[in-house]
All heavy atoms as TSV, in Angstrom:
chain	resi	resn	atom	element	x	y	z
A	1	MET	N	N	54.340	29.221	197.250
A	1	MET	CA	C	53.682	28.322	196.387
A	1	MET	C	C	53.411	29.083	195.094
A	1	MET	O	O	53.103	30.306	195.103
A	1	MET	CB	C	52.423	27.831	197.025
A	1	MET	CG	C	51.340	27.434	196.114
A	1	MET	SD	S	49.795	27.072	196.976
A	1	MET	CE	C	49.700	28.347	198.158
A	2	LEU	N	N	53.556	28.382	193.982
A	2	LEU	CA	C	53.271	28.983	192.671
A	2	LEU	C	C	52.101	28.221	192.076
A	2	LEU	O	O	52.125	27.004	191.976
A	2	LEU	CB	C	54.497	28.805	191.787
A	2	LEU	CG	C	54.367	29.178	190.325
A	2	LEU	CD1	C	54.042	30.629	190.159
A	2	LEU	CD2	C	55.661	28.844	189.558
A	3	VAL	N	N	51.080	28.956	191.658
A	3	VAL	CA	C	49.874	28.378	191.048
A	3	VAL	C	C	49.786	28.921	189.644
A	3	VAL	O	O	49.901	30.192	189.463
A	3	VAL	CB	C	48.618	28.718	191.848
A	3	VAL	CG1	C	47.365	28.087	191.241
A	3	VAL	CG2	C	48.739	28.282	193.314
A	4	ARG	N	N	49.557	28.061	188.675
A	4	ARG	CA	C	49.393	28.508	187.289
A	4	ARG	C	C	48.480	27.631	186.509
A	4	ARG	O	O	48.294	26.467	186.893
A	4	ARG	CB	C	50.742	28.673	186.600
A	4	ARG	CG	C	51.490	27.399	186.476
A	4	ARG	CD	C	52.793	27.617	185.746
A	4	ARG	NE	N	53.713	26.591	186.197
A	4	ARG	CZ	C	54.931	26.843	186.671
A	4	ARG	NH1	N	55.402	28.061	186.721
A	4	ARG	NH2	N	55.689	25.855	187.102
A	5	PRO	N	N	47.917	28.110	185.379
A	5	PRO	CA	C	47.039	27.268	184.626
A	5	PRO	C	C	47.791	26.060	184.055
A	5	PRO	O	O	48.943	26.139	183.702
A	5	PRO	CB	C	46.613	28.186	183.468
A	5	PRO	CG	C	46.898	29.572	183.917
A	5	PRO	CD	C	48.037	29.467	184.807
A	6	LYS	N	N	47.075	24.963	184.009
A	6	LYS	CA	C	47.650	23.725	183.437
A	6	LYS	C	C	47.847	23.933	181.914
A	6	LYS	O	O	47.142	24.698	181.289
A	6	LYS	CB	C	46.764	22.517	183.664
A	6	LYS	CG	C	46.723	22.033	185.079
A	6	LYS	CD	C	45.858	20.797	185.204
A	6	LYS	CE	C	45.936	20.240	186.625
A	6	LYS	NZ	N	45.108	19.034	186.759
A	7	PRO	N	N	48.799	23.196	181.318
A	7	PRO	CA	C	48.974	23.288	179.887
A	7	PRO	C	C	47.646	22.913	179.163
A	7	PRO	O	O	46.920	22.013	179.610
A	7	PRO	CB	C	50.023	22.232	179.568
A	7	PRO	CG	C	50.793	22.083	180.857
A	7	PRO	CD	C	49.768	22.317	181.936
A	8	GLY	N	N	47.328	23.610	178.112
A	8	GLY	CA	C	46.096	23.358	177.379
A	8	GLY	C	C	44.889	24.130	177.887
A	8	GLY	O	O	43.848	24.194	177.218
A	9	ILE	N	N	45.003	24.777	179.053
A	9	ILE	CA	C	43.920	25.553	179.607
A	9	ILE	C	C	44.086	27.025	179.078
A	9	ILE	O	O	45.176	27.550	179.144
A	9	ILE	CB	C	43.928	25.543	181.133
A	9	ILE	CG1	C	43.719	24.135	181.654
A	9	ILE	CG2	C	42.893	26.485	181.709
A	9	ILE	CD1	C	42.368	23.530	181.348
A	10	LEU	N	N	42.974	27.599	178.615
A	10	LEU	CA	C	43.021	28.945	178.115
A	10	LEU	C	C	43.540	29.906	179.175
A	10	LEU	O	O	43.113	29.888	180.324
A	10	LEU	CB	C	41.569	29.354	177.706
A	10	LEU	CG	C	41.416	30.750	177.083
A	10	LEU	CD1	C	42.191	30.800	175.783
A	10	LEU	CD2	C	39.953	31.066	176.875
A	11	ASP	N	N	44.479	30.738	178.776
A	11	ASP	CA	C	45.079	31.744	179.703
A	11	ASP	C	C	45.079	33.085	178.969
A	11	ASP	O	O	46.061	33.504	178.372
A	11	ASP	CB	C	46.503	31.310	180.036
A	11	ASP	CG	C	47.195	32.240	180.979
A	11	ASP	OD1	O	46.571	33.173	181.495
A	11	ASP	OD2	O	48.413	32.055	181.247
A	12	PRO	N	N	43.968	33.832	179.024
A	12	PRO	CA	C	43.859	35.089	178.331
A	12	PRO	C	C	44.906	36.119	178.789
A	12	PRO	O	O	45.414	36.875	177.939
A	12	PRO	CB	C	42.459	35.630	178.665
A	12	PRO	CG	C	41.684	34.434	179.195
A	12	PRO	CD	C	42.726	33.463	179.727
A	13	GLN	N	N	45.229	36.151	180.058
A	13	GLN	CA	C	46.239	37.073	180.531
A	13	GLN	C	C	47.627	36.715	179.915
A	13	GLN	O	O	48.374	37.605	179.490
A	13	GLN	CB	C	46.380	37.077	182.037
A	13	GLN	CG	C	45.198	37.704	182.735
A	13	GLN	CD	C	45.373	37.642	184.231
A	13	GLN	OE1	O	45.658	36.579	184.784
A	13	GLN	NE2	N	45.139	38.727	184.914
A	14	GLY	N	N	47.928	35.439	179.871
A	14	GLY	CA	C	49.194	34.996	179.302
A	14	GLY	C	C	49.243	35.335	177.817
A	14	GLY	O	O	50.288	35.767	177.294
A	15	GLN	N	N	48.131	35.153	177.103
A	15	GLN	CA	C	48.111	35.486	175.669
A	15	GLN	C	C	48.313	36.978	175.429
A	15	GLN	O	O	48.985	37.346	174.499
A	15	GLN	CB	C	46.762	35.018	175.114
A	15	GLN	CG	C	46.626	33.508	175.034
A	15	GLN	CD	C	45.238	33.075	174.592
A	15	GLN	OE1	O	44.268	33.797	174.733
A	15	GLN	NE2	N	45.172	31.837	174.099
A	16	ALA	N	N	47.689	37.794	176.298
A	16	ALA	CA	C	47.862	39.259	176.143
A	16	ALA	C	C	49.295	39.682	176.423
A	16	ALA	O	O	49.855	40.491	175.657
A	16	ALA	CB	C	46.894	39.974	177.142
A	17	VAL	N	N	49.913	39.081	177.437
A	17	VAL	CA	C	51.333	39.417	177.705
A	17	VAL	C	C	52.238	38.985	176.565
A	17	VAL	O	O	53.119	39.687	176.104
A	17	VAL	CB	C	51.763	38.783	179.054
A	17	VAL	CG1	C	53.304	38.838	179.236
A	17	VAL	CG2	C	51.102	39.490	180.211
A	18	GLU	N	N	52.004	37.750	176.078
A	18	GLU	CA	C	52.786	37.216	174.957
A	18	GLU	C	C	52.655	38.137	173.736
A	18	GLU	O	O	53.675	38.488	173.122
A	18	GLU	CB	C	52.356	35.823	174.625
A	18	GLU	CG	C	53.116	35.139	173.518
A	18	GLU	CD	C	52.618	33.735	173.253
A	18	GLU	OE1	O	52.099	33.068	174.171
A	18	GLU	OE2	O	52.754	33.337	172.107
A	19	ALA	N	N	51.429	38.525	173.385
A	19	ALA	CA	C	51.208	39.423	172.215
A	19	ALA	C	C	51.899	40.759	172.414
A	19	ALA	O	O	52.559	41.267	171.484
A	19	ALA	CB	C	49.719	39.589	171.976
A	20	SER	N	N	51.794	41.339	173.622
A	20	SER	CA	C	52.434	42.631	173.893
A	20	SER	C	C	53.930	42.525	173.780
A	20	SER	O	O	54.575	43.441	173.259
A	20	SER	CB	C	51.970	43.112	175.267
A	20	SER	OG	O	50.570	43.413	175.255
A	21	LEU	N	N	54.495	41.496	174.332
A	21	LEU	CA	C	55.985	41.345	174.283
A	21	LEU	C	C	56.455	41.188	172.839
A	21	LEU	O	O	57.488	41.760	172.482
A	21	LEU	CB	C	56.417	40.170	175.128
A	21	LEU	CG	C	56.326	40.343	176.652
A	21	LEU	CD1	C	56.559	39.040	177.361
A	21	LEU	CD2	C	57.311	41.401	177.117
A	22	ARG	N	N	55.700	40.448	172.040
A	22	ARG	CA	C	56.063	40.316	170.609
A	22	ARG	C	C	55.973	41.653	169.919
A	22	ARG	O	O	56.818	41.947	169.075
A	22	ARG	CB	C	55.173	39.280	169.955
A	22	ARG	CG	C	55.509	37.873	170.356
A	22	ARG	CD	C	54.648	36.878	169.614
A	22	ARG	NE	N	55.033	35.507	170.034
A	22	ARG	CZ	C	54.382	34.453	169.678
A	22	ARG	NH1	N	53.336	34.531	168.912
A	22	ARG	NH2	N	54.786	33.286	170.090
A	23	GLN	N	N	54.968	42.490	170.234
A	23	GLN	CA	C	54.839	43.781	169.612
A	23	GLN	C	C	56.034	44.709	170.003
A	23	GLN	O	O	56.380	45.575	169.223
A	23	GLN	CB	C	53.511	44.449	170.028
A	23	GLN	CG	C	52.330	43.849	169.337
A	23	GLN	CD	C	51.015	44.514	169.776
A	23	GLN	OE1	O	50.962	45.269	170.749
A	23	GLN	NE2	N	49.940	44.233	169.059
A	24	LEU	N	N	56.583	44.468	171.201
A	24	LEU	CA	C	57.736	45.203	171.636
A	24	LEU	C	C	59.028	44.663	171.009
A	24	LEU	O	O	60.103	45.180	171.308
A	24	LEU	CB	C	57.816	45.205	173.123
A	24	LEU	CG	C	56.715	45.997	173.861
A	24	LEU	CD1	C	56.759	45.736	175.371
A	24	LEU	CD2	C	56.863	47.503	173.563
A	25	GLY	N	N	58.942	43.609	170.260
A	25	GLY	CA	C	60.140	43.051	169.601
A	25	GLY	C	C	60.783	41.888	170.313
A	25	GLY	O	O	61.864	41.441	169.892
A	26	PHE	N	N	60.188	41.391	171.343
A	26	PHE	CA	C	60.757	40.254	172.079
A	26	PHE	C	C	60.283	38.942	171.443
A	26	PHE	O	O	59.105	38.803	171.113
A	26	PHE	CB	C	60.356	40.267	173.566
A	26	PHE	CG	C	60.945	41.425	174.288
A	26	PHE	CD1	C	60.171	42.552	174.593
A	26	PHE	CD2	C	62.278	41.425	174.742
A	26	PHE	CE1	C	60.706	43.625	175.269
A	26	PHE	CE2	C	62.812	42.483	175.416
A	26	PHE	CZ	C	62.013	43.609	175.700
A	27	SER	N	N	61.173	37.980	171.345
A	27	SER	CA	C	60.847	36.682	170.802
A	27	SER	C	C	60.459	35.760	171.965
A	27	SER	O	O	61.357	35.247	172.671
A	27	SER	CB	C	62.048	36.105	170.002
A	27	SER	OG	O	61.749	34.847	169.566
A	28	VAL	N	N	59.178	35.612	172.205
A	28	VAL	CA	C	58.681	34.797	173.317
A	28	VAL	C	C	57.620	33.868	172.810
A	28	VAL	O	O	57.023	34.058	171.771
A	28	VAL	CB	C	58.152	35.658	174.491
A	28	VAL	CG1	C	59.217	36.524	175.079
A	28	VAL	CG2	C	56.963	36.459	174.012
A	29	GLY	N	N	57.353	32.863	173.562
A	29	GLY	CA	C	56.242	31.940	173.285
A	29	GLY	C	C	55.666	31.338	174.515
A	29	GLY	O	O	56.345	31.220	175.538
A	30	ASP	N	N	54.418	31.040	174.459
A	30	ASP	CA	C	53.703	30.324	175.523
A	30	ASP	C	C	53.836	31.011	176.897
A	30	ASP	O	O	54.270	30.403	177.871
A	30	ASP	CB	C	54.143	28.874	175.613
A	30	ASP	CG	C	53.142	28.016	176.408
A	30	ASP	OD1	O	51.954	28.367	176.383
A	30	ASP	OD2	O	53.608	27.030	177.011
A	31	ALA	N	N	53.501	32.318	176.959
A	31	ALA	CA	C	53.499	33.018	178.227
A	31	ALA	C	C	52.321	32.519	179.065
A	31	ALA	O	O	51.226	32.377	178.575
A	31	ALA	CB	C	53.414	34.546	177.976
A	32	ARG	N	N	52.556	32.262	180.292
A	32	ARG	CA	C	51.514	31.794	181.237
A	32	ARG	C	C	51.572	32.738	182.490
A	32	ARG	O	O	52.615	32.996	182.999
A	32	ARG	CB	C	51.750	30.339	181.701
A	32	ARG	CG	C	51.919	29.341	180.585
A	32	ARG	CD	C	50.736	29.121	179.750
A	32	ARG	NE	N	49.788	28.257	180.435
A	32	ARG	CZ	C	48.548	28.044	180.003
A	32	ARG	NH1	N	48.136	28.637	178.895
A	32	ARG	NH2	N	47.745	27.243	180.672
A	33	ILE	N	N	50.403	33.167	182.906
A	33	ILE	CA	C	50.323	34.036	184.070
A	33	ILE	C	C	49.785	33.211	185.231
A	33	ILE	O	O	48.769	32.571	185.124
A	33	ILE	CB	C	49.403	35.239	183.806
A	33	ILE	CG1	C	49.914	36.074	182.618
A	33	ILE	CG2	C	49.214	36.059	185.034
A	33	ILE	CD1	C	51.252	36.722	182.870
A	34	GLY	N	N	50.519	33.252	186.297
A	34	GLY	CA	C	50.119	32.541	187.470
A	34	GLY	C	C	50.125	33.484	188.696
A	34	GLY	O	O	50.146	34.686	188.536
A	35	ARG	N	N	50.149	32.906	189.833
A	35	ARG	CA	C	50.260	33.706	191.060
A	35	ARG	C	C	51.131	33.043	192.093
A	35	ARG	O	O	51.232	31.787	192.148
A	35	ARG	CB	C	48.877	33.991	191.634
A	35	ARG	CG	C	48.093	32.797	192.063
A	35	ARG	CD	C	46.624	33.196	192.367
A	35	ARG	NE	N	45.856	32.039	192.818
A	35	ARG	CZ	C	45.304	31.117	192.011
A	35	ARG	NH1	N	45.478	31.201	190.729
A	35	ARG	NH2	N	44.656	30.127	192.528
A	36	VAL	N	N	51.766	33.826	192.888
A	36	VAL	CA	C	52.615	33.365	193.964
A	36	VAL	C	C	51.850	33.642	195.252
A	36	VAL	O	O	51.356	34.751	195.479
A	36	VAL	CB	C	53.969	34.124	193.965
A	36	VAL	CG1	C	54.778	33.728	195.197
A	36	VAL	CG2	C	54.739	33.839	192.697
A	37	VAL	N	N	51.838	32.629	196.113
A	37	VAL	CA	C	51.225	32.779	197.455
A	37	VAL	C	C	52.301	32.444	198.468
A	37	VAL	O	O	52.805	31.318	198.519
A	37	VAL	CB	C	49.996	31.815	197.596
A	37	VAL	CG1	C	49.384	31.942	198.976
A	37	VAL	CG2	C	48.990	32.044	196.510
A	38	ASP	N	N	52.637	33.442	199.257
A	38	ASP	CA	C	53.621	33.260	200.305
A	38	ASP	C	C	52.854	33.053	201.615
A	38	ASP	O	O	52.003	33.862	201.985
A	38	ASP	CB	C	54.537	34.476	200.487
A	38	ASP	CG	C	55.508	34.616	199.343
A	38	ASP	OD1	O	55.944	33.600	198.800
A	38	ASP	OD2	O	55.802	35.761	198.980
A	39	LEU	N	N	53.188	31.984	202.350
A	39	LEU	CA	C	52.537	31.673	203.601
A	39	LEU	C	C	53.544	31.409	204.659
A	39	LEU	O	O	54.620	30.828	204.419
A	39	LEU	CB	C	51.672	30.421	203.465
A	39	LEU	CG	C	50.564	30.420	202.423
A	39	LEU	CD1	C	50.013	28.997	202.203
A	39	LEU	CD2	C	49.450	31.321	202.918
A	40	HIS	N	N	53.255	31.784	205.890
A	40	HIS	CA	C	54.032	31.388	207.058
A	40	HIS	C	C	53.183	30.383	207.763
A	40	HIS	O	O	52.083	30.684	208.282
A	40	HIS	CB	C	54.346	32.626	207.944
A	40	HIS	CG	C	55.250	33.601	207.309
A	40	HIS	ND1	N	56.649	33.490	207.389
A	40	HIS	CD2	C	54.991	34.672	206.501
A	40	HIS	CE1	C	57.186	34.493	206.699
A	40	HIS	NE2	N	56.243	35.210	206.152
A	41	VAL	N	N	53.691	29.131	207.818
A	41	VAL	CA	C	52.913	28.033	208.398
A	41	VAL	C	C	53.540	27.602	209.721
A	41	VAL	O	O	54.772	27.387	209.771
A	41	VAL	CB	C	52.843	26.851	207.408
A	41	VAL	CG1	C	52.117	25.658	207.972
A	41	VAL	CG2	C	52.271	27.284	206.061
A	42	ASP	N	N	52.700	27.455	210.701
A	42	ASP	CA	C	53.187	26.976	212.011
A	42	ASP	C	C	53.277	25.464	211.962
A	42	ASP	O	O	52.227	24.764	211.972
A	42	ASP	CB	C	52.215	27.437	213.114
A	42	ASP	CG	C	52.774	27.115	214.491
A	42	ASP	OD1	O	53.978	26.890	214.650
A	42	ASP	OD2	O	51.949	27.148	215.430
A	43	ALA	N	N	54.484	24.961	211.823
A	43	ALA	CA	C	54.700	23.504	211.685
A	43	ALA	C	C	56.008	23.134	212.414
A	43	ALA	O	O	56.904	23.953	212.575
A	43	ALA	CB	C	54.769	23.094	210.214
A	44	THR	N	N	56.089	21.866	212.805
A	44	THR	CA	C	57.284	21.417	213.475
A	44	THR	C	C	58.442	21.074	212.564
A	44	THR	O	O	59.573	21.125	212.990
A	44	THR	CB	C	56.967	20.227	214.415
A	44	THR	OG1	O	56.450	19.159	213.588
A	44	THR	CG2	C	55.970	20.563	215.473
A	45	ASP	N	N	58.124	20.761	211.316
A	45	ASP	CA	C	59.172	20.429	210.344
A	45	ASP	C	C	58.668	20.679	208.901
A	45	ASP	O	O	57.495	20.976	208.708
A	45	ASP	CB	C	59.675	18.986	210.499
A	45	ASP	CG	C	58.588	17.965	210.318
A	45	ASP	OD1	O	57.634	18.184	209.532
A	45	ASP	OD2	O	58.678	16.894	210.940
A	46	ALA	N	N	59.584	20.600	207.976
A	46	ALA	CA	C	59.286	20.887	206.563
A	46	ALA	C	C	58.160	19.953	206.016
A	46	ALA	O	O	57.321	20.366	205.253
A	46	ALA	CB	C	60.525	20.830	205.714
A	47	GLU	N	N	58.260	18.696	206.410
A	47	GLU	CA	C	57.291	17.712	205.931
A	47	GLU	C	C	55.845	18.085	206.393
A	47	GLU	O	O	54.919	18.023	205.574
A	47	GLU	CB	C	57.636	16.317	206.408
A	47	GLU	CG	C	56.769	15.234	205.832
A	47	GLU	CD	C	57.201	13.835	206.270
A	47	GLU	OE1	O	58.416	13.567	206.260
A	47	GLU	OE2	O	56.369	13.031	206.587
A	48	GLN	N	N	55.717	18.450	207.597
A	48	GLN	CA	C	54.414	18.878	208.170
A	48	GLN	C	C	53.934	20.138	207.440
A	48	GLN	O	O	52.748	20.286	207.150
A	48	GLN	CB	C	54.494	19.078	209.664
A	48	GLN	CG	C	53.144	19.395	210.301
A	48	GLN	CD	C	53.282	19.683	211.789
A	48	GLN	OE1	O	54.206	20.387	212.193
A	48	GLN	NE2	N	52.350	19.160	212.570
A	49	ALA	N	N	54.817	21.096	207.252
A	49	ALA	CA	C	54.449	22.343	206.542
A	49	ALA	C	C	53.972	22.036	205.155
A	49	ALA	O	O	52.978	22.566	204.689
A	49	ALA	CB	C	55.648	23.291	206.556
A	50	ARG	N	N	54.722	21.175	204.436
A	50	ARG	CA	C	54.391	20.848	203.050
A	50	ARG	C	C	53.000	20.162	202.990
A	50	ARG	O	O	52.162	20.498	202.121
A	50	ARG	CB	C	55.426	19.953	202.396
A	50	ARG	CG	C	55.110	19.565	200.970
A	50	ARG	CD	C	56.221	18.696	200.370
A	50	ARG	NE	N	57.446	19.427	200.272
A	50	ARG	CZ	C	57.732	20.292	199.288
A	50	ARG	NH1	N	56.852	20.545	198.370
A	50	ARG	NH2	N	58.895	20.946	199.289
A	51	ALA	N	N	52.763	19.240	203.884
A	51	ALA	CA	C	51.442	18.603	203.958
A	51	ALA	C	C	50.301	19.554	204.222
A	51	ALA	O	O	49.243	19.437	203.612
A	51	ALA	CB	C	51.481	17.484	205.043
A	52	ALA	N	N	50.551	20.521	205.073
A	52	ALA	CA	C	49.501	21.524	205.395
A	52	ALA	C	C	49.198	22.394	204.158
A	52	ALA	O	O	48.057	22.596	203.812
A	52	ALA	CB	C	49.927	22.366	206.569
A	53	VAL	N	N	50.264	22.823	203.485
A	53	VAL	CA	C	50.049	23.664	202.282
A	53	VAL	C	C	49.403	22.837	201.170
A	53	VAL	O	O	48.576	23.358	200.415
A	53	VAL	CB	C	51.379	24.272	201.860
A	53	VAL	CG1	C	51.245	25.048	200.533
A	53	VAL	CG2	C	51.917	25.237	202.922
A	54	GLU	N	N	49.766	21.586	201.052
A	54	GLU	CA	C	49.092	20.685	200.072
A	54	GLU	C	C	47.619	20.666	200.308
A	54	GLU	O	O	46.824	20.805	199.370
A	54	GLU	CB	C	49.709	19.293	200.178
A	54	GLU	CG	C	49.165	18.313	199.178
A	54	GLU	CD	C	49.878	18.376	197.829
A	54	GLU	OE1	O	51.067	18.786	197.814
A	54	GLU	OE2	O	49.282	17.964	196.830
A	55	ARG	N	N	47.201	20.474	201.555
A	55	ARG	CA	C	45.782	20.470	201.865
A	55	ARG	C	C	45.126	21.859	201.538
A	55	ARG	O	O	43.975	21.903	201.059
A	55	ARG	CB	C	45.537	20.117	203.333
A	55	ARG	CG	C	45.837	18.663	203.647
A	55	ARG	CD	C	45.349	18.251	205.008
A	55	ARG	NE	N	45.751	19.144	206.092
A	55	ARG	CZ	C	46.923	19.060	206.761
A	55	ARG	NH1	N	47.795	18.132	206.446
A	55	ARG	NH2	N	47.194	19.874	207.744
A	56	MET	N	N	45.842	22.947	201.830
A	56	MET	CA	C	45.311	24.262	201.537
A	56	MET	C	C	45.098	24.408	200.056
A	56	MET	O	O	44.096	24.991	199.586
A	56	MET	CB	C	46.281	25.350	202.025
A	56	MET	CG	C	46.418	25.459	203.482
A	56	MET	SD	S	47.703	26.674	203.888
A	56	MET	CE	C	48.098	26.218	205.532
A	57	CYS	N	N	46.038	23.904	199.231
A	57	CYS	CA	C	45.908	24.008	197.760
A	57	CYS	C	C	44.701	23.206	197.300
A	57	CYS	O	O	43.906	23.673	196.468
A	57	CYS	CB	C	47.144	23.499	197.113
A	57	CYS	SG	S	48.579	24.567	197.286
A	58	GLU	N	N	44.573	22.018	197.791
A	58	GLU	CA	C	43.479	21.133	197.376
A	58	GLU	C	C	42.130	21.691	197.765
A	58	GLU	O	O	41.126	21.476	197.061
A	58	GLU	CB	C	43.656	19.746	197.965
A	58	GLU	CG	C	44.835	18.988	197.393
A	58	GLU	CD	C	45.184	17.740	198.174
A	58	GLU	OE1	O	44.516	17.431	199.220
A	58	GLU	OE2	O	46.107	17.012	197.746
A	59	GLN	N	N	42.015	22.392	198.901
A	59	GLN	CA	C	40.755	22.864	199.421
A	59	GLN	C	C	40.396	24.256	199.019
A	59	GLN	O	O	39.204	24.602	198.955
A	59	GLN	CB	C	40.713	22.691	200.951
A	59	GLN	CG	C	40.752	21.297	201.418
A	59	GLN	CD	C	40.774	21.153	202.922
A	59	GLN	OE1	O	40.390	22.100	203.647
A	59	GLN	NE2	N	41.247	20.044	203.444
A	60	LEU	N	N	41.406	25.110	198.716
A	60	LEU	CA	C	41.085	26.526	198.485
A	60	LEU	C	C	41.960	27.217	197.460
A	60	LEU	O	O	41.487	27.924	196.575
A	60	LEU	CB	C	41.139	27.304	199.810
A	60	LEU	CG	C	40.921	28.813	199.688
A	60	LEU	CD1	C	39.443	29.088	199.360
A	60	LEU	CD2	C	41.309	29.481	200.967
A	61	LEU	N	N	43.275	27.070	197.568
A	61	LEU	CA	C	44.211	27.953	196.856
A	61	LEU	C	C	44.391	27.637	195.403
A	61	LEU	O	O	44.873	28.485	194.650
A	61	LEU	CB	C	45.571	27.954	197.570
A	61	LEU	CG	C	45.502	28.452	199.017
A	61	LEU	CD1	C	46.877	28.307	199.666
A	61	LEU	CD2	C	45.014	29.874	199.081
A	62	ALA	N	N	44.075	26.436	194.957
A	62	ALA	CA	C	44.215	26.055	193.571
A	62	ALA	C	C	42.984	25.254	193.094
A	62	ALA	O	O	42.419	24.458	193.907
A	62	ALA	CB	C	45.499	25.280	193.331
A	63	ASN	N	N	42.642	25.395	191.853
A	63	ASN	CA	C	41.589	24.578	191.282
A	63	ASN	C	C	42.256	23.442	190.560
A	63	ASN	O	O	42.858	23.608	189.513
A	63	ASN	CB	C	40.708	25.424	190.294
A	63	ASN	CG	C	39.619	24.608	189.659
A	63	ASN	OD1	O	39.685	23.389	189.615
A	63	ASN	ND2	N	38.628	25.293	189.154
A	64	PRO	N	N	42.255	22.222	191.120
A	64	PRO	CA	C	43.009	21.116	190.527
A	64	PRO	C	C	42.550	20.696	189.142
A	64	PRO	O	O	43.292	20.019	188.459
A	64	PRO	CB	C	42.826	19.998	191.553
A	64	PRO	CG	C	41.607	20.312	192.324
A	64	PRO	CD	C	41.511	21.799	192.291
A	65	LEU	N	N	41.368	21.108	188.711
A	65	LEU	CA	C	40.905	20.763	187.386
A	65	LEU	C	C	41.659	21.586	186.305
A	65	LEU	O	O	41.882	21.074	185.198
A	65	LEU	CB	C	39.425	21.036	187.252
A	65	LEU	CG	C	38.552	20.151	188.165
A	65	LEU	CD1	C	37.087	20.573	187.981
A	65	LEU	CD2	C	38.696	18.696	187.844
A	66	ILE	N	N	42.021	22.822	186.646
A	66	ILE	CA	C	42.606	23.678	185.599
A	66	ILE	C	C	43.941	24.290	185.985
A	66	ILE	O	O	44.584	24.972	185.160
A	66	ILE	CB	C	41.622	24.820	185.216
A	66	ILE	CG1	C	41.323	25.724	186.409
A	66	ILE	CG2	C	40.352	24.278	184.606
A	66	ILE	CD1	C	40.567	27.026	186.079
A	67	GLU	N	N	44.364	24.086	187.237
A	67	GLU	CA	C	45.628	24.660	187.707
A	67	GLU	C	C	46.557	23.632	188.291
A	67	GLU	O	O	46.130	22.636	188.864
A	67	GLU	CB	C	45.363	25.749	188.789
A	67	GLU	CG	C	44.593	26.936	188.298
A	67	GLU	CD	C	44.237	27.918	189.384
A	67	GLU	OE1	O	43.762	27.469	190.458
A	67	GLU	OE2	O	44.419	29.112	189.169
A	68	SER	N	N	47.858	23.890	188.097
A	68	SER	CA	C	48.886	23.105	188.792
A	68	SER	C	C	49.527	24.042	189.843
A	68	SER	O	O	49.440	25.225	189.765
A	68	SER	CB	C	49.913	22.599	187.781
A	68	SER	OG	O	50.578	23.670	187.159
A	69	TYR	N	N	50.206	23.408	190.803
A	69	TYR	CA	C	50.896	24.203	191.774
A	69	TYR	C	C	52.174	23.536	192.205
A	69	TYR	O	O	52.373	22.333	192.076
A	69	TYR	CB	C	49.997	24.441	192.992
A	69	TYR	CG	C	49.453	23.221	193.683
A	69	TYR	CD1	C	50.181	22.571	194.683
A	69	TYR	CD2	C	48.219	22.710	193.317
A	69	TYR	CE1	C	49.692	21.443	195.337
A	69	TYR	CE2	C	47.716	21.586	193.933
A	69	TYR	CZ	C	48.455	20.933	194.908
A	69	TYR	OH	O	47.958	19.837	195.535
A	70	GLU	N	N	53.133	24.397	192.631
A	70	GLU	CA	C	54.385	23.913	193.129
A	70	GLU	C	C	54.573	24.532	194.539
A	70	GLU	O	O	54.292	25.696	194.754
A	70	GLU	CB	C	55.524	24.439	192.238
A	70	GLU	CG	C	55.474	23.916	190.836
A	70	GLU	CD	C	56.534	24.548	189.922
A	70	GLU	OE1	O	57.534	25.079	190.490
A	70	GLU	OE2	O	56.352	24.540	188.711
A	71	ILE	N	N	55.056	23.683	195.421
A	71	ILE	CA	C	55.255	24.103	196.828
A	71	ILE	C	C	56.773	24.149	197.100
A	71	ILE	O	O	57.467	23.122	196.877
A	71	ILE	CB	C	54.539	23.197	197.793
A	71	ILE	CG1	C	53.034	23.234	197.514
A	71	ILE	CG2	C	54.817	23.609	199.241
A	71	ILE	CD1	C	52.248	22.139	198.261
A	72	ALA	N	N	57.234	25.221	197.634
A	72	ALA	CA	C	58.633	25.339	198.067
A	72	ALA	C	C	58.602	25.666	199.585
A	72	ALA	O	O	57.967	26.632	199.981
A	72	ALA	CB	C	59.373	26.396	197.329
A	73	VAL	N	N	59.274	24.841	200.404
A	73	VAL	CA	C	59.311	25.095	201.818
A	73	VAL	C	C	60.690	25.628	202.181
A	73	VAL	O	O	61.710	25.030	201.841
A	73	VAL	CB	C	59.034	23.764	202.608
A	73	VAL	CG1	C	59.159	23.990	204.089
A	73	VAL	CG2	C	57.683	23.198	202.234
A	74	GLU	N	N	60.672	26.758	202.893
A	74	GLU	CA	C	61.895	27.368	203.407
A	74	GLU	C	C	61.839	27.470	204.861
A	74	GLU	O	O	60.846	27.891	205.439
A	74	GLU	CB	C	62.070	28.789	202.765
A	74	GLU	CG	C	62.184	28.757	201.245
A	74	GLU	CD	C	62.259	30.153	200.676
A	74	GLU	OE1	O	62.399	31.114	201.474
A	74	GLU	OE2	O	62.164	30.276	199.464
A	75	ALA	N	N	62.901	27.137	205.522
A	75	ALA	CA	C	62.978	27.258	206.999
A	75	ALA	C	C	63.201	28.705	207.393
A	75	ALA	O	O	63.865	29.435	206.680
A	75	ALA	CB	C	64.109	26.402	207.551
A	76	ASP	N	N	62.591	29.103	208.494
A	76	ASP	CA	C	62.864	30.457	209.014
A	76	ASP	C	C	64.282	30.556	209.474
A	76	ASP	O	O	64.888	29.615	209.981
A	76	ASP	CB	C	61.929	30.786	210.200
A	76	ASP	CG	C	60.512	31.084	209.746
A	76	ASP	OD1	O	60.309	31.468	208.547
A	76	ASP	OD2	O	59.592	30.974	210.585
A	77	ALA	N	N	64.854	31.755	209.294
A	77	ALA	CA	C	66.238	31.963	209.713
A	77	ALA	C	C	66.363	32.213	211.193
A	77	ALA	O	O	65.461	32.508	211.876
A	77	ALA	CB	C	66.801	33.142	208.955
């Protein structure tokens, strides 16, 4: 799962990274710093796993007022 600040929300870390990259000569804009959360979920199928992670995000892992999140479900090999 990827969690990051919603557009329009102040992101001081992203601003610092953007400024530093520009000082190094890179042409970048709108750097946003987020976090990746890898979870192994005990579920019978991808739909059940996605629903469980969605509840986790809503209750703990993301602040829905200021953060958005993306969930990617991968099957174990």
